[in-house]
C-alpha positions in Angstrom: -31.4 11.2 46.1 -27.6 9.7 45.8 -28.5 6.5 47.8 -31.2 5.7 45.1 -29.1 6.3 42.3 -26.6 4.3 43.9 -29.3 1.5 44.1 -30.1 1.6 40.8 -26.3 1.7 39.7 -26.1 -1.8 41.5 -29.2 -3.0 40.1 -27.7 -2.5 36.4 -24.1 -4.1 37.7 -25.9 -7.2 38.5 -28.3 -7.3 35.5 -25.7 -6.9 33.2 -23.7 -10.2 35.5 -26.6 -11.9 35.0 -27.1 -11.6 31.5 -23.4 -12.2 31.2 -24.0 -15.4 32.5 -27.5 -16.4 30.5 -26.2 -15.2 27.6 -23.2 -17.8 27.7 -25.2 -20.8 29.4 -27.6 -20.4 26.4 -24.8 -19.8 23.4 -22.4 -22.4 25.0 -21.7 -25.0 22.3 -22.0 -28.7 23.7 -19.3 -31.0 24.0 -18.1 -32.9 21.0 -15.9 -35.9 20.7 -13.4 -33.8 18.5 -13.3 -31.4 21.5 -11.8 -33.7 23.8 -9.4 -36.6 24.6 -10.9 -40.1 25.1 -11.4 -41.5 28.5 -10.7 -45.4 27.1 -10.3 -46.3 24.2 -10.7 -49.9 23.2 -11.9 -52.6 20.5 -15.6 -52.8 19.4 -16.3 -56.3 21.1 -14.6 -55.0 24.2 -17.2 -52.8 24.9 -19.9 -55.2 23.8 -18.5 -57.9 26.2 -18.2 -55.2 28.9 -21.8 -54.2 28.3 -23.2 -58.1 28.3 -21.4 -58.6 31.7 -21.7 -55.3 33.4 -24.6 -53.2 31.4 -25.6 -50.8 34.7 -22.0 -50.0 36.2 -20.5 -49.8 32.0 -23.7 -47.1 31.4 -23.3 -45.1 34.5 -19.0 -45.0 34.2 -19.5 -44.2 30.1 -22.6 -42.0 29.9 -21.6 -38.7 28.3 -17.7 -39.0 28.4 -15.7 -39.2 25.1 -15.0 -42.7 23.8 -13.0 -44.2 21.3 -13.8 -47.6 19.3 -11.9 -49.6 17.0 -14.0 -52.3 14.7 -14.8 -53.2 11.1 -17.6 -50.9 9.2 -20.5 -53.4 8.3 -22.8 -49.9 7.3 -22.8 -46.5 6.7 -25.9 -44.5 6.1 -26.2 -40.4 6.2 -24.1 -39.3 8.6 -24.0 -42.7 10.5 -21.3 -45.4 10.8 -22.1 -48.9 12.2 -19.2 -50.8 13.7 -19.8 -54.7 14.2 -19.3 -55.5 17.7 -20.1 -59.1 17.2 -22.9 -61.1 16.8 -26.5 -59.1 16.7 -24.3 -56.0 18.1 -23.1 -52.8 16.4 -22.2 -49.9 17.8 -23.9 -46.8 16.2 -21.2 -43.5 15.8 -23.7 -40.5 14.6 -21.4 -37.6 12.9 -22.8 -33.8 12.5 -22.9 -33.3 8.9 -19.7 -31.1 8.7 -17.8 -33.4 10.0 -19.0 -36.3 8.6 -18.2 -34.6 5.1 -14.5 -33.4 5.8 -13.6 -37.6 6.4 -16.2 -39.7 4.6 -13.8 -41.0 2.5 -11.5 -42.5 4.7 -14.7 -45.0 6.2 -15.3 -47.9 3.6 -17.7 -51.1 4.7 -15.8 -53.8 5.4 -12.8 -51.6 6.3 -11.5 -50.6 9.7 -12.8 -48.0 11.7 -11.3 -45.9 15.5 -13.5 -43.9 16.0 -14.0 -41.6 19.1 -17.5 -40.4 20.6 -19.8 -39.4 23.4 -21.1 -42.2 24.6 -25.1 -41.9 24.9 -26.2 -45.1 26.1 -26.9 -48.9 24.7 -30.2 -50.8 24.2 -30.7 -54.5 23.8 -28.5 -55.7 26.7 -31.4 -56.8 29.1 -33.2 -58.9 26.7 -33.7 -62.3 28.1 -33.4 -64.6 25.8 -35.5 -67.6 25.5 -33.3 -71.0 24.1 -36.3 -72.0 22.7 -37.1 -68.6 21.1 -35.4 -68.8 17.4 -35.7 -65.1 16.3 -34.9 -63.3 20.3 -31.9 -61.8 19.7 -32.9 -60.3 16.0 -33.2 -57.0 17.4 -29.7 -57.0 18.8 -27.6 -55.0 21.1 -26.7 -51.4 20.3 -24.6 -49.1 21.6 -25.0 -44.8 20.7 -22.1 -43.0 19.8 -22.9 -39.0 19.3 -21.1 -36.2 17.9 -18.4 -38.4 16.4 -14.7 -37.8 14.9 -11.8 -39.5 14.1 -9.6 -41.1 16.5 -6.4 -39.8 15.8 -4.4 -42.9 17.7 
């Protein structure tokens, strides 16, 4: 009878440990830009030029990493700030509503921004442009940063 009690006790302890690990994984808050320092700081046009020249490499290097970008604010919609990256190129910085509410007064269209965010990808860089097509580049190039926060540096 004592052998069954030991087995049940071990199973109970293993269940508690597994339950704790599952609870931690399920309730763990995703990383935000405010939680860490950027791996790289750059001007918006520098990021766009890197992507134009080596998009796949740059996407793989920065993917899910915190980067900081400086540039001119060209638009603000909801909790997203759009930074000019050159002709037909923008960097979209999405904030969570709480972070944006705290710092939105510091952002003005036409003003300079220094923002860090988690790089989540880019689009429009693989478009083959036909020189005869005047509208080929209208869609533009976009870089997406999520969980953005002001960069204090």
